[in-house]
C-alpha positions as CSV (number, residue, x, y, z in Angstrom):
1,M,-36.5,37.1,85.0
2,N,-34.0,37.4,87.3
3,N,-30.4,37.9,87.0
4,K,-29.0,34.4,87.1
5,T,-31.2,33.3,84.1
6,K,-30.4,36.4,81.9
7,A,-26.4,35.9,82.2
8,T,-27.4,32.4,81.0
9,W,-29.4,33.5,78.1
10,M,-26.9,36.2,76.8
11,L,-23.6,33.9,77.2
12,A,-26.2,31.3,74.8
13,A,-26.4,34.0,72.3
14,A,-23.4,35.0,72.3
15,L,-22.1,31.2,71.5
16,S,-24.6,31.0,69.3
17,L,-23.1,34.3,67.2
18,M,-19.9,33.0,67.1
19,L,-20.6,29.7,65.9
20,A,-22.5,31.2,63.0
21,A,-19.7,33.5,62.3
22,C,-17.2,30.1,62.1
23,S,-19.7,28.5,59.8
24,N,-19.8,31.2,57.7
25,E,-15.9,31.5,57.2
26,R,-15.6,28.2,56.4
27,A,-18.3,27.9,53.3
28,A,-16.3,30.8,52.2
29,E,-13.1,29.1,52.3
30,P,-12.3,27.0,48.5
31,S,-12.9,23.1,49.5
32,T,-10.1,21.0,48.4
33,P,-9.9,18.4,46.3
34,T,-8.9,14.8,47.6
35,E,-8.1,13.9,43.9
36,S,-7.1,16.1,41.1
37,P,-10.5,16.8,38.4
38,K,-10.5,14.6,35.1
39,S,-9.7,16.8,31.9
40,A,-12.7,16.3,29.7
41,E,-12.1,14.0,27.0
42,T,-11.2,15.3,23.6
43,P,-13.9,14.0,21.3
44,K,-12.1,11.2,19.0
45,P,-12.2,12.7,15.0
46,V,-14.5,11.1,13.0
47,E,-12.2,9.9,9.8
48,S,-14.0,11.0,6.9
49,K,-15.5,8.5,4.1
50,K,-13.6,8.2,1.1
51,S,-15.7,7.6,-2.1
52,S,-16.3,3.8,-3.2
53,A,-14.5,2.4,-6.2
54,S,-17.8,0.6,-6.8
55,T,-19.6,3.8,-7.3
56,G,-18.7,4.5,-10.9
57,D,-17.9,7.5,-10.5
58,S,-15.3,10.4,-11.3
59,S,-13.4,9.9,-8.5
60,V,-9.8,9.9,-7.7
61,V,-8.8,6.4,-7.4
62,P,-5.5,6.3,-5.7
63,A,-3.0,3.5,-5.5
64,P,-2.7,1.0,-2.4
65,P,-1.0,1.8,0.8
66,A,2.8,1.5,1.4
67,T,1.2,-0.4,4.8
68,S,-1.3,-2.6,3.5
69,A,-3.7,-4.0,6.3
70,N,-3.8,-7.7,4.3
71,S,0.3,-7.2,3.6
72,E,2.9,-10.2,5.2
73,S,5.4,-8.7,2.9
74,A,6.5,-6.3,5.4
75,K,7.3,-9.0,8.3
76,D,8.7,-11.2,5.6
77,A,11.0,-9.0,4.0
78,K,12.1,-7.8,7.8
79,A,12.7,-10.9,8.6
80,E,14.7,-11.7,5.2
81,K,16.6,-8.4,5.8
82,E,17.6,-9.1,9.3
83,T,18.6,-12.5,8.4
84,K,21.1,-11.2,6.0
85,A,21.9,-8.0,7.7
86,T,23.8,-11.2,10.1
87,K,25.3,-13.0,7.2
88,D,27.4,-9.9,5.6
89,K,27.9,-7.9,9.2
90,L,31.0,-6.9,8.6
91,S,34.4,-7.8,11.2
92,P,34.9,-5.0,13.7
93,S,37.9,-3.9,11.5
94,E,36.3,-4.0,8.5
95,S,34.6,0.1,7.1
96,A,31.2,0.2,6.4
97,D,32.1,2.2,3.4
98,K,33.5,-1.0,1.8
99,Q,29.7,-2.0,1.3
100,G,29.5,2.0,0.1
101,Q,26.6,2.9,2.4
102,P,27.6,5.3,5.2
103,S,26.9,3.4,8.6
104,G,23.4,4.2,10.1
105,A,22.2,4.9,7.0
106,T,18.5,3.2,6.6
107,G,18.3,3.3,2.5
108,A,17.0,6.7,1.6
109,V,18.5,8.3,-0.5
110,N,19.7,11.9,-1.7
111,D,20.3,13.7,-4.6
112,N,23.0,12.1,-5.4
113,G,21.5,8.7,-5.7
114,K,23.4,7.5,-2.2
115,A,22.3,6.5,1.2
116,G,21.9,9.5,3.4
117,A,23.3,8.8,6.3
118,S,20.5,10.8,8.5
119,G,18.3,7.4,7.3
120,S,15.4,10.5,6.4
121,K,11.9,8.0,6.2
122,N,10.3,10.8,4.4
123,P,10.9,10.2,0.8
124,A,8.1,12.4,0.0
125,A,10.6,15.8,0.9
126,K,12.8,15.1,-1.8
127,T,12.4,17.2,-5.1
128,G,13.4,17.2,-8.7
129,D,13.6,13.6,-10.7
130,R,13.6,11.8,-7.1
131,K,10.4,13.3,-5.9
132,T,8.5,10.8,-4.8
133,L,4.5,9.9,-6.6
134,S,2.5,7.1,-6.3
135,W,0.0,6.1,-9.2
136,Y,-3.4,6.9,-9.6
137,Y,-6.1,7.5,-11.9
138,M,-9.3,9.2,-12.6
139,K,-12.5,7.5,-13.3
140,K,-15.1,9.0,-15.8
141,S,-18.1,7.4,-16.9
142,K,-18.7,4.0,-17.5
143,G,-17.2,2.3,-20.3
144,Q,-14.9,5.1,-20.7
145,V,-10.8,5.3,-20.4
146,P,-10.0,7.4,-17.0
147,N,-7.7,10.4,-17.0
148,F,-4.3,9.7,-15.3
149,P,-1.6,11.6,-13.6
150,A,-0.2,14.7,-15.0
151,E,3.4,13.3,-14.6
152,T,2.6,11.4,-17.2
153,K,2.7,13.8,-20.0
154,S,6.7,14.4,-18.8
155,Y,7.4,11.2,-19.5
156,T,10.8,10.8,-21.8
157,K,10.8,8.5,-25.2
158,D,13.4,6.3,-22.7
159,M,11.0,6.2,-20.0
160,K,8.8,3.0,-20.9
161,A,5.8,2.3,-19.1
162,L,2.0,1.2,-19.6
163,W,-1.0,1.9,-17.9
164,V,-4.1,1.9,-20.5
165,G,-3.7,-0.4,-24.0
166,T,-6.7,0.0,-26.8
167,G,-9.2,-2.2,-28.4
168,K,-11.4,-4.5,-27.2
169,K,-8.7,-6.5,-24.8
170,V,-8.3,-6.5,-20.9
171,Y,-5.4,-7.2,-19.5
172,L,-5.7,-8.7,-15.9
173,T,-2.8,-8.1,-13.7
174,I,-2.5,-9.9,-10.2
175,D,0.0,-8.5,-7.4
176,T,1.1,-11.1,-5.1
177,G,3.1,-8.6,-2.6
178,G,0.8,-9.6,0.4
179,P,-0.9,-13.2,1.1
180,L,-0.9,-15.9,-1.8
181,G,-4.3,-16.7,-0.6
182,D,-6.6,-19.7,-2.2
183,I,-4.7,-20.3,-5.0
184,D,-6.5,-23.6,-6.6
185,T,-9.7,-21.2,-6.7
186,L,-7.6,-18.7,-8.7
187,V,-6.0,-21.2,-10.6
188,K,-8.9,-23.2,-11.4
189,S,-11.5,-20.3,-12.0
190,L,-8.5,-19.2,-14.4
191,K,-7.9,-22.6,-16.7
192,D,-11.6,-23.0,-16.3
193,N,-12.3,-19.6,-18.6
194,K,-9.2,-20.6,-20.5
195,V,-8.4,-17.1,-19.7
196,K,-4.3,-15.9,-19.2
197,A,-4.0,-13.4,-16.7
198,N,-0.2,-11.3,-15.6
199,F,0.7,-12.3,-12.2
200,F,3.7,-9.0,-10.6
201,I,4.5,-12.0,-7.2
202,A,6.6,-10.5,-4.9
203,G,10.1,-12.5,-4.7
204,Y,9.8,-13.6,-1.3
205,N,6.5,-15.4,-2.2
206,V,8.5,-17.6,-5.0
207,K,10.4,-18.7,-2.5
208,K,7.8,-19.5,-0.3
209,N,6.1,-21.6,-3.2
210,P,8.6,-22.5,-6.5
211,D,5.3,-24.7,-7.6
212,F,2.6,-22.2,-8.0
213,I,5.2,-20.3,-10.2
214,R,5.8,-23.2,-12.2
215,T,1.9,-24.2,-12.3
216,L,1.1,-20.5,-13.7
217,V,3.5,-20.8,-16.4
218,A,2.6,-24.4,-17.6
219,D,-1.0,-22.8,-18.0
220,G,0.5,-19.9,-19.7
221,H,0.1,-17.1,-17.3
222,L,3.0,-14.2,-18.0
223,I,5.1,-13.9,-14.6
224,A,6.7,-10.2,-13.7
225,N,9.1,-8.8,-11.7
226,H,7.6,-7.3,-8.5
227,T,11.2,-6.6,-6.4
228,M,12.2,-8.9,-4.5
229,T,10.8,-7.7,-1.2
230,H,8.5,-5.3,-2.1
231,T,9.8,-2.6,-0.6
232,D,8.9,1.6,-1.0
233,M,11.7,1.8,-3.7
234,N,12.1,5.2,-3.0
235,T,13.6,4.5,0.5
236,Q,16.3,2.3,-1.3
237,T,19.5,3.2,-2.7
238,D,20.1,2.7,-6.5
239,E,22.2,0.5,-5.7
240,Q,19.7,-1.7,-3.7
241,V,17.2,-1.3,-6.5
242,R,19.4,-2.8,-9.3
243,K,20.2,-5.6,-6.4
244,E,15.9,-6.4,-5.9
245,I,15.2,-6.8,-9.4
246,E,18.7,-8.6,-10.6
247,D,18.0,-11.2,-7.7
248,Y,14.9,-12.2,-8.7
249,E,15.4,-12.1,-12.2
250,K,18.2,-14.9,-11.0
251,L,15.2,-16.6,-8.9
252,Y,12.9,-16.8,-11.9
253,K,15.2,-18.4,-14.1
254,D,16.3,-20.6,-11.1
255,V,12.5,-21.4,-10.5
256,I,11.3,-21.8,-14.3
257,G,15.1,-22.5,-16.1
258,K,14.2,-19.0,-18.4
259,D,14.5,-15.6,-18.2
260,I,11.7,-13.6,-17.0
261,Q,10.0,-11.3,-19.8
262,P,10.6,-7.6,-19.2
263,Y,7.6,-6.3,-17.2
264,F,7.8,-4.6,-14.2
265,R,5.1,-3.0,-11.6
266,F,6.8,-0.7,-8.5
267,P,5.5,-2.2,-5.1
268,Y,2.5,0.3,-4.0
269,G,2.8,2.1,-7.6
270,R,5.7,4.4,-5.4
271,Y,8.0,5.7,-7.7
272,N,10.1,8.8,-9.2
273,M,11.2,9.9,-12.7
274,H,14.7,9.1,-11.4
275,L,13.5,5.0,-10.7
276,L,11.3,5.4,-14.1
277,K,14.3,5.6,-15.8
278,M,16.7,3.4,-13.9
279,V,14.0,0.4,-14.2
280,S,13.8,1.7,-18.2
281,D,16.9,1.4,-19.2
282,M,17.0,-2.2,-17.0
283,G,15.3,-3.5,-20.0
284,Y,11.9,-3.6,-18.2
285,T,8.7,-1.6,-18.7
286,S,6.9,-0.7,-15.8
287,V,3.5,-1.5,-16.1
288,F,0.2,0.7,-13.9
289,W,-3.2,0.1,-14.1
290,S,-6.8,1.5,-15.0
291,T,-9.1,0.1,-12.9
292,A,-8.0,-0.9,-9.2
293,M,-10.3,-1.3,-5.8
294,R,-9.2,-1.0,-2.2
295,D,-8.6,-5.0,-2.1
296,W,-6.1,-4.4,0.5
297,E,-8.9,-3.8,2.8
298,P,-12.0,-6.5,3.7
299,R,-14.9,-5.9,1.2
300,K,-18.0,-5.0,2.8
301,N,-20.4,-6.8,0.4
302,G,-18.1,-9.6,0.0
303,A,-17.7,-10.5,-3.8
304,E,-19.9,-8.2,-5.1
305,D,-17.5,-5.5,-4.7
306,P,-14.7,-6.6,-6.3
307,Y,-17.2,-7.5,-9.3
308,N,-18.8,-4.2,-9.0
309,D,-15.5,-2.0,-9.0
310,I,-14.2,-3.7,-12.1
311,M,-17.6,-4.0,-14.2
312,N,-18.5,-0.4,-13.8
313,N,-15.0,0.8,-14.8
314,L,-14.3,-1.5,-17.4
315,H,-13.2,0.0,-20.5
316,D,-11.1,-0.3,-23.7
317,G,-7.7,-1.4,-22.9
318,N,-8.6,-1.9,-19.6
319,I,-5.9,-3.1,-17.1
320,I,-7.0,-3.9,-14.0
321,L,-5.3,-4.3,-10.6
322,M,-6.3,-7.4,-8.2
323,H,-4.9,-8.4,-5.8
324,Q,-4.4,-12.2,-4.9
325,G,-4.3,-11.8,-0.6
326,S,-8.1,-10.7,-0.9
327,P,-10.7,-13.2,-0.9
328,E,-13.3,-11.6,-2.5
329,N,-11.5,-11.2,-5.7
330,I,-10.6,-14.8,-5.2
331,Q,-14.7,-15.6,-4.8
332,A,-15.7,-13.2,-7.7
333,L,-13.2,-14.0,-10.5
334,D,-14.9,-16.8,-11.8
335,K,-17.9,-14.3,-12.2
336,I,-16.2,-11.8,-12.8
337,V,-14.3,-13.4,-16.3
338,K,-17.5,-14.8,-17.9
339,A,-18.8,-11.2,-17.4
340,V,-16.3,-9.0,-19.3
341,K,-16.2,-12.2,-21.8
342,K,-20.2,-11.2,-22.4
343,A,-19.0,-7.8,-22.9
344,G,-17.8,-8.5,-26.0
345,Y,-14.3,-8.5,-24.0
346,E,-11.0,-10.5,-24.6
347,F,-8.1,-11.5,-22.2
348,A,-4.9,-11.2,-23.0
349,L,-1.2,-10.6,-21.9
350,L,0.6,-7.6,-21.5
351,S,3.3,-9.1,-24.3
352,D,0.0,-8.6,-26.4
353,I,-0.9,-4.9,-25.8
354,E,-0.7,-1.5,-28.2
355,P,-1.0,1.7,-26.0
356,P,-2.6,4.6,-26.9
357,K,-0.2,6.8,-29.6
């Protein structure tokens, strides 16, 4: 190898070593991402399945939620309140105190029965006789009267309430705090079977279809007070509660021409001890229930579900809560009525009830 060739070879080797060193240095550097990495997705929680009311077990059966999927009452009540607020709007020179409610209040009630200026929307935070209660019952074996909330033992003599009767009688109570549903099928099923029912119809539905109310009364059914707007009464002042009930009385008399019968149901079964006594002092008996179902939601097995719910919990003095807005309830009604009668029970009005002693 001559000197020229040797020098060329050495230069090439040196360049090769330099390039390798540069490559190793680059490999050691962390790469710069062109976009921020996506965070790992948090798995969605799996909702626990609540026991079905049709299983006939001893599970607790809660009241309907205040945000029922089937209910139109919240929308209609909001529209009605907005209309009323516009009509009743005070002039700039007038004080909000003239209406007995602090400016900015949302109807929350404090321990003194006044509307709280903070407008708290958490009624569960109240204590004492203002503590929010939700009606429920605990199912027992088929044919046995369920267990009821412990607070019923604290009811005083001036707290008039019903939740179960006695003997071979069943009290069908139908709530319409939401849609009216298939009125024709409902009326026909009751009439064909010569059955009288007890209706708790929200005032906004009375306004919507007064002829329906007249038909029910003409057929001998009992219509009871269910407030004008179907609002959770724990979120209202005493004055608002009285107005809800008294306005309903006036509306009923305007439509029917007679005084309403003295039975009342708290919307969503939500109440407190103070309200229970207050409603009693107004001359009403508050009516709860001993059979209910998750009929504010679509039923998985159609009309079979309400049928099974009722027949698997049938017992003496049964006060059944059924929501008129559930299409499955109306579809099953004829079959339910026939089966209850076949089981040896008579359908009766609340005015005939004899509660346990």
